[in-house]
C-alpha positions, 0 to 999 in steps of 0.5 A, spaced: 821 762 358 816 757 362 817 757 369 819 751 372 814 748 378 816 744 383 812 737 383 806 736 388 807 731 393 803 725 393 799 724 399 794 718 399 789 721 404 782 718 405 779 725 402 771 724 401 771 717 405 767 715 410 770 716 417 773 709 420 775 707 413 781 704 413 786 706 407 794 705 408 797 712 406 804 710 406 809 707 401 806 700 399 812 695 399 812 688 397 815 686 404 812 680 407 807 681 413 808 678 420 806 678 427 811 677 432 808 675 439 812 675 446 807 672 451 810 672 458 809 672 466 814 671 471 816 664 470 815 663 463 816 667 456 815 665 449 817 668 443 813 666 436 813 669 429 806 668 425 804 670 418 797 669 419 793 673 424 788 668 426 793 664 430 795 670 434 788 671 437 788 666 442 794 670 445 789 676 446 785 673 452 790 669 456 792 670 463 799 672 461 802 679 459 802 679 451 806 684 446 804 683 439 808 687 434 805 687 427 810 688 422 808 692 416 801 696 415 799 694 408 795 688 410 789 692 412 785 686 412 789 682 418 789 689 422 782 690 421 781 682 424 785 684 430 782 690 431 775 687 431 777 681 435 779 686 441 773 691 440 777 697 437 773 703 435 773 704 427 777 711 428 782 707 431 783 702 426 783 708 421 789 712 424 793 705 425 794 705 417 794 713 416 802 714 416 800 722 416 797 722 423 800 726 428 802 723 434 796 723 439 793 719 445 786 717 445 783 714 451 777 709 451 774 705 457 778 698 455 784 701 452 789 707 450 791 708 443 797 712 442 800 714 436 808 716 436 813 717 431 820 712 431 826 716 429 833 713 426 838 714 421 839 710 415 845 711 411 845 718 413 838 719 412 833 721 417 827 716 417 821 717 421 816 711 422 809 711 423 808 707 430 801 706 433 800 702 440 794 700 443 794 698 450 789 694 454 788 689 460 794 684 459 796 686 452 800 691 448 799 691 440 804 695 436 804 697 429 810 698 425 810 701 418 817 698 416 818 691 417 826 691 417 828 696 422 826 698 429 829 700 436 826 695 440 832 689 439 834 691 446 827 691 449 826 684 446 832 681 449 830 684 456 824 680 456 826 674 453 832 673 458 828 676 464 833 682 465 830 688 469 823 688 472 819 688 466 817 680 467 814 682 474 809 688 471 803 688 467 801 691 460 802 699 463 809 698 464 810 694 458 807 701 454 812 705 458 818 701 456 816 701 449 815 709 449 821 709 453 825 706 448 823 710 442 824 716 446 831 714 448 832 713 441 831 721 440 837 722 444 841 718 439 838 722 433 839 729 436 846 727 438 847 725 430 844 732 428 849 735 433 855 732 430 852 734 423 852 741 425 859 741 428 862 738 422 858 744 418 861 749 423 868 746 422 867 747 414 865 754 415 871 756 419 876 752 414 873 755 408 869 749 404 865 749 398 860 754 399 855 751 394 855 744 398 855 748 405 849 751 403 845 745 401 848 741 407 845 747 412 838 747 408 838 739 409 839 740 416 834 745 417 829 741 414 831 735 418 830 739 424 823 741 422 821 734 421 824 732 428 820 738 431 813 736 428 814 728 430 817 729 437 814 736 440 807 732 441 810 727 445 810 731 451 803 732 451 802 724 450 806 722 456 803 728 460 796 725 459 798 718 460 801 720 467 795 724 469 790 719 466 784 717 471 784 710 467 784 704 471 789 701 466 795 705 469 797 703 476 799 708 481 806 706 482 807 706 474 806 713 474 812 715 477 816 712 471 811 716 466 813 722 470 821 720 468 819 719 461 816 726 461 822 729 463 826 725 457 821 728 452 822 735 455 830 734 454 829 732 447 825 738 445 830 742 448 835 739 444 832 740 438 830 747 439 837 748 441 840 745 434 834 749 431 837 756 433 844 753 432 842 752 424 839 759 424 846 761 427 850 757 421 846 760 416 847 767 418 854 766 419 855 763 412 851 769 409 856 774 413 862 770 411 859 771 403 858 778 405 865 779 408 868 776 402 864 781 397 866 787 401 873 785 401 873 784 393 869 790 392 875 794 396 880 791 392 877 793 386 875 800 388 883 801 390 885 799 383 880 803 380 882 809 384 889 808 383 888 808 375 884 814 375 890 819 375 894 815 371 888 814 366 887 822 366 894 823 364 894 818 359 888 821 356 891 828 356 897 826 352 893 822 348 889 828 345 891 830 338 893 837 338 900 839 335 901 845 340 903 840 346 911 841 347 912 835 352 910 831 346 916 833 342 922 832 348 927 827 347 926 824 354 918 826 355 916 819 354 920 816 360 919 822 364 911 821 363 912 814 365 916 815 371 911 820 374 906 815 373 910 810 376 911 815 382 903 816 382 902 809 382 907 807 388 905 813 392 898 811 392 899 804 394 904 807 400 898 811 402 893 806 402 897 801 406 898 807 411 891 807 411 890 800 412 886 799 406 890 794 403 
């Protein structure tokens, strides 16, 4: 019989290509490419959406603070044009469109480059979206893999409606609130994961469908591992920003990044706790299965033990010998049945007394 093999995962990598070559490694979609620009200072704010990168370039050198949000990574040429206009390193451009890039931070003289992972649930499915952020003097550019959904809706309203202190600060604070929005959403994802674990615990104690429970526990384990790979590097990233000597980060903003680091540590602790809970669920499930098997084997053993003497009696009197006086008695059959019934009842009472039944 031919052994079934698991299909290989398709991963588009720049294997063998020249370093700095831009190759989009995500799932190609037909969604429209757009660039969202929020340009603001203390008094004024404009919010515009463009479909042409050439119209965005004048905002990069203005006197205001500018948030440029690029929706979709499939338009590599437009991203390259924007990067060259802002003098970004080719390796930065390569990592922006590489959706398999691990979260990290690179420090350059004129800008900081950060790779983060944006997590959210969509139709009960964990989505991990590639997010790149480039922060320079007076601007922050974000690159999102999925154009339809993100976690920045509340942040947009805060900037446009001039709520909070964001309009009074520069690009270093804008980078902080962007990372803070992503990190805060980690808590929502962790909370949803915790609710799933509690649901499985309830099903396990109620004796639910064992096949479904096995599948659900394994899926939760995979989700936790994916979250761990995406969230754990966030600690190092925020810590490096907090401790950086770059002039792009103001001294009074460092306290905000220190608080963000505490949040990242807390999320990591939650994920570790949920990972241990899932492992405990698996152990509890295996223990439940083992106990069920032990109970079944105990019942079968008791039944077999009861029938051993009965089978012996039936075997003895089932032999074809002529000289067996009991076989010729008028009430021999009824006596034998009575003896077998007494043995059966006696053994049942004995097992009950020993609490084996």
